[in-house]
C-alpha positions as a printed Julia matrix, in Angstrom:
337×3 Matrix{Float64}:
   3.51  66.59  -25.85
   3.95  70.25  -26.59
   7.22  70.41  -24.71
   8.63  67.5   -26.72
   7.87  69.17  -30.08
   9.54  72.36  -28.98
  12.72  70.42  -27.97
  13.08  68.63  -31.34
  12.59  71.84  -33.26
  15.25  73.54  -31.17
  17.75  70.75  -31.83
  17.18  70.87  -35.59
  17.68  74.65  -35.58
  20.99  74.26  -33.72
  22.27  71.68  -36.26
  21.42  73.94  -39.18
  23.24  76.87  -37.57
  26.31  74.64  -36.94
  26.41  73.53  -40.58
  26.39  77.13  -41.73
  29.49  77.78  -39.67
  31.47  75.07  -41.56
  33.26  76.2   -44.71
  31.63  74.64  -47.81
  35.08  73.65  -49.18
  35.88  71.73  -45.97
  32.56  69.93  -46.15
  33.3   68.95  -49.76
  36.77  67.63  -48.78
  35.46  65.36  -46.05
  32.66  64.07  -48.25
  35.09  63.21  -51.08
  37.94  61.85  -48.89
  36.91  58.16  -48.99
  36.65  58.17  -52.79
  39.98  60.01  -53.17
  41.78  57.5   -50.95
  40.3   54.65  -52.95
  41.44  56.2   -56.24
  44.93  56.83  -54.8
  45.49  53.21  -53.81
  44.1   51.93  -57.1
  46.48  54.12  -59.08
  49.62  53.29  -57.1
  49.03  49.62  -56.5
  47.96  49.06  -60.07
  50.82  51.13  -61.47
  53.48  48.9   -59.87
  52.69  46.15  -62.34
  52.34  48.38  -65.43
  54.81  50.09  -67.71
  54.38  53.59  -68.94
  52.26  54.88  -66.05
  51.93  58.48  -65.04
  55.11  60.45  -64.44
  54.66  60.59  -60.64
  53.97  56.88  -60.47
  57.01  56.07  -62.63
  59.3   58.11  -60.4
  58.02  56.39  -57.25
  58.48  52.94  -58.8
  62.01  53.9   -59.87
  62.91  55.02  -56.34
  61.51  51.8   -54.93
  63.59  49.77  -57.4
  66.72  51.68  -56.45
  66.18  50.99  -52.75
  65.61  47.29  -53.37
  68.67  47.13  -55.61
  70.8   48.74  -52.89
  69.51  46.37  -50.22
  69.96  43.28  -52.41
  73.41  44.16  -53.83
  75.0   40.83  -54.6
  78.62  39.85  -54.2
  79.04  39.83  -57.99
  78.82  43.66  -58.02
  81.87  44.33  -55.87
  83.68  41.33  -57.35
  83.29  42.8   -60.83
  84.61  46.18  -59.63
  87.49  44.43  -57.88
  88.49  42.53  -61.02
  88.56  45.79  -63.01
  90.79  47.37  -60.37
  93.13  44.36  -60.32
  93.53  44.64  -64.08
  94.44  48.33  -63.75
  96.97  47.61  -61.0
  98.56  44.72  -62.89
  98.93  46.93  -65.95
 100.51  49.69  -63.84
 101.56  48.24  -60.45
 103.97  50.96  -59.36
 103.08  53.65  -56.87
 105.22  55.63  -54.44
 103.49  54.93  -51.15
 104.27  57.14  -48.17
 106.4   55.57  -45.39
 104.38  53.99  -42.58
 103.53  55.64  -39.3
 103.78  53.72  -36.05
 102.62  55.5   -32.91
 102.96  53.87  -29.49
 101.29  55.38  -26.43
 101.02  54.02  -22.91
  97.57  54.55  -21.35
  97.44  54.17  -17.59
  97.39  50.54  -16.48
  98.16  49.11  -19.94
 101.24  47.93  -21.75
 100.68  50.05  -24.84
  98.21  51.37  -27.39
  99.58  50.92  -30.88
  98.46  52.69  -34.05
  99.9   51.75  -37.44
  99.03  53.63  -40.62
 100.32  52.86  -44.11
  99.23  52.9   -47.76
  98.75  49.89  -50.01
  98.53  49.74  -53.8
  95.29  47.77  -54.02
  91.62  48.73  -53.44
  89.98  48.17  -50.03
  88.05  45.09  -51.2
  91.31  43.34  -52.15
  93.04  44.23  -48.89
  89.92  43.21  -46.95
  90.09  39.78  -48.59
  93.7   39.39  -47.43
  93.06  40.48  -43.85
  89.96  38.3   -43.43
  91.3   35.24  -45.25
  90.49  32.11  -43.16
  93.87  30.73  -44.18
  95.59  33.82  -42.74
  98.77  31.96  -41.76
  99.56  31.65  -45.49
 100.09  35.41  -45.61
 100.93  36.37  -42.03
 103.91  34.2   -41.16
 103.74  35.16  -37.48
 100.65  32.96  -37.15
 101.93  29.49  -36.41
  98.58  27.72  -36.48
  94.85  28.45  -36.67
  93.57  26.03  -34.04
  89.87  26.64  -34.57
  87.59  28.95  -36.55
  83.8   29.08  -36.13
  81.43  31.46  -37.9
  78.81  32.54  -35.34
  76.9   35.06  -37.49
  76.84  35.32  -41.27
  74.82  38.18  -42.8
  76.57  38.19  -46.16
  78.49  41.44  -45.87
  79.03  41.0   -42.12
  80.33  38.02  -40.15
  81.18  37.36  -36.52
  83.83  34.68  -36.12
  85.34  32.9   -33.11
  89.02  32.29  -33.86
  91.73  30.62  -31.79
  95.29  30.71  -33.06
  98.89  30.34  -31.99
 100.95  33.47  -32.7
 104.75  33.67  -32.9
 106.6   36.63  -31.45
 110.28  37.53  -31.84
 112.42  40.29  -30.42
 116.21  40.29  -30.61
 117.29  36.88  -29.28
 113.92  36.22  -27.62
 111.09  34.28  -29.26
 108.01  32.33  -28.26
 104.41  31.36  -29.0
 101.23  32.65  -27.42
  97.7   31.24  -27.73
  95.04  33.82  -28.46
  91.29  33.36  -28.84
  89.49  36.35  -30.29
  86.01  37.3   -31.4
  86.25  38.92  -34.83
  83.58  41.13  -36.38
  84.27  41.8   -40.04
  82.19  44.05  -42.26
  82.77  44.5   -45.98
  80.47  47.54  -46.24
  82.88  49.76  -44.28
  85.92  47.49  -44.79
  86.58  47.04  -41.08
  87.62  44.13  -38.91
  87.31  44.41  -35.14
  88.83  41.83  -32.83
  88.68  41.29  -29.09
  90.19  38.61  -26.86
  87.6   36.41  -25.15
  89.82  34.07  -23.14
  91.74  34.81  -19.96
  95.46  34.33  -19.84
  98.64  36.34  -19.96
  96.78  39.21  -21.65
  93.94  40.93  -19.82
  93.09  42.92  -22.94
  94.01  42.24  -26.53
  91.72  44.14  -28.87
  91.81  46.4   -31.86
  90.51  47.18  -35.31
  91.65  47.15  -38.94
  90.16  49.96  -41.03
  90.55  50.47  -44.77
  89.87  53.73  -46.61
  90.03  54.29  -50.39
  92.74  56.47  -51.93
  92.26  57.97  -55.4
  95.73  57.21  -56.76
  95.22  58.78  -60.23
  93.28  61.76  -58.94
  95.4   64.18  -60.98
  93.55  63.0   -64.11
  90.47  64.74  -62.74
  92.21  68.1   -62.19
  90.95  70.73  -61.53
  87.94  68.7   -60.4
  88.46  66.91  -57.07
  86.3   63.78  -56.76
  84.75  63.13  -53.37
  83.15  59.75  -54.04
  84.19  56.59  -55.9
  81.44  57.14  -58.48
  82.74  60.67  -59.18
  86.27  59.29  -59.43
  85.21  56.58  -61.9
  83.32  59.18  -63.92
  86.14  61.72  -64.26
  88.81  59.07  -64.99
  86.66  57.16  -67.42
  86.85  54.08  -65.2
  90.64  53.93  -65.6
  91.64  55.42  -62.25
  93.35  53.12  -59.76
  92.13  52.97  -56.18
  94.55  52.3   -53.33
  93.96  51.76  -49.62
  94.96  53.54  -46.46
  95.31  50.86  -43.81
  94.94  51.79  -40.14
  95.51  49.27  -37.36
  94.65  50.22  -33.78
  95.62  47.75  -31.09
  95.44  47.81  -27.28
  97.46  45.43  -25.13
  97.03  45.11  -21.4
  98.7   42.18  -19.6
  97.16  40.67  -16.49
 100.11  42.22  -14.67
 101.93  45.15  -16.24
 105.65  44.41  -15.8
 108.05  47.14  -14.67
 110.88  48.48  -16.85
 112.94  47.19  -18.57
 110.64  44.2   -19.19
 107.78  46.48  -20.27
 110.15  48.17  -22.74
 111.02  44.84  -24.28
 107.36  43.87  -24.57
 106.55  47.16  -26.32
 109.44  46.48  -28.64
 108.03  43.03  -29.41
 104.64  44.57  -30.17
 106.1   47.19  -32.51
 108.23  44.66  -34.37
 105.29  42.26  -34.69
 103.1   44.99  -36.16
 105.89  45.99  -38.52
 106.15  42.38  -39.65
 102.39  42.31  -40.3
 102.76  45.28  -42.63
 105.58  43.61  -44.53
 103.66  40.35  -44.89
 100.64  42.25  -46.18
 102.69  44.2   -48.72
 104.4   41.05  -49.93
 100.98  39.5   -50.61
  99.87  42.69  -52.38
 102.96  42.51  -54.61
 102.22  38.85  -55.37
  98.61  39.64  -56.36
  99.75  42.42  -58.69
 102.4   40.17  -60.19
 105.18  42.54  -59.21
 108.7   41.24  -59.71
 111.21  43.99  -59.31
 114.36  45.05  -57.57
 114.73  48.37  -55.82
 114.19  51.51  -57.78
 110.4   51.66  -57.92
 109.6   52.6   -54.37
 109.21  56.06  -52.91
 111.63  55.0   -50.17
 114.6   54.72  -52.54
 116.56  57.56  -50.97
 116.3   56.0   -47.54
 117.3   52.61  -48.9
 120.43  53.95  -50.53
 121.63  55.26  -47.18
 121.71  51.73  -45.76
 124.46  49.33  -46.73
 123.56  45.77  -47.64
 125.76  44.46  -44.85
 123.73  46.12  -42.12
 121.3   44.02  -40.14
 117.71  45.2   -40.14
 117.48  45.23  -36.34
 120.46  47.6   -36.18
 118.55  50.3   -38.03
 116.72  52.49  -35.53
 114.88  54.73  -38.0
 111.62  52.94  -38.74
 111.35  54.43  -42.23
 114.8   53.18  -43.18
 114.22  49.82  -41.52
 110.92  49.51  -43.37
 112.53  50.32  -46.7
 115.35  47.85  -46.13
 112.96  45.03  -45.26
 110.91  45.66  -48.39
 114.01  45.81  -50.56
 115.31  42.52  -49.21
 111.92  40.85  -49.59
 111.64  41.92  -53.22
 115.23  40.86  -53.9
 114.55  37.39  -52.5
 111.38  37.12  -54.57
 113.29  37.92  -57.78
 115.79  35.17  -57.01
């Protein structure tokens, strides 16, 4: 019995010595932690449903509201911005766009890799609507028929679509139709449209991407300040600054069998001319949307146009900038008639 009493006394002494080693402030923290956590949750959960809470609570609620607003941004937001931009462009539709750039490279084992870059006098949302229009053959005349179109995924801002269409190609005296079935991923948030062939046939690879980037057309109003975002641009122009688009089309073509020259040269020529036609069709639709009805004299390509006589055929012009200008001039002239 005596040994047992000695053991319990020893244990109690050890516990008391251990408690002395703990900082009193730490002991107080651990003792009050449950109550503090309870008060924290009461304040924050209760403050979400009240107005005029504490400053910290108000800031947190505001941040939460901003996040929700960003996630739940409805289509009416960008549609309202688009309508404002269309009004600005219709009031002042003229803009000297830079001539297009067409770059053709030949990666090993492929027919060609094509990159087209040009500017358009409408904001990215408007150009995106044209490029992703289900009735695309109305704008792009090289599409003979949309055979089928099935939306596989629809997330509001992003869709994945299975499209099969018959495309027309022309080059010199040659012409024909080719069936293409592609999987299209279109995303309004970054204004991109990726496409990739999913059926086997003449083409082993037919894939690419449309990308649209905003251009601050009336940026000089902000001088010497240089806006970096659309919100800064709207702020410094008082909401009256037009926004254009830089359109970039990357496209890779790889036939099942790459033909030798001169057939491969002809096929590259067909590809370049087809892409050039796409640009013209797009610009004609842009002009229609803006209500433009004009003859030559408003484009930045005027000097190049004047160097070409009206009697010349477009295909005889080897300089792409001059050929581009001539095509646009003729298209506008026909529209005026």
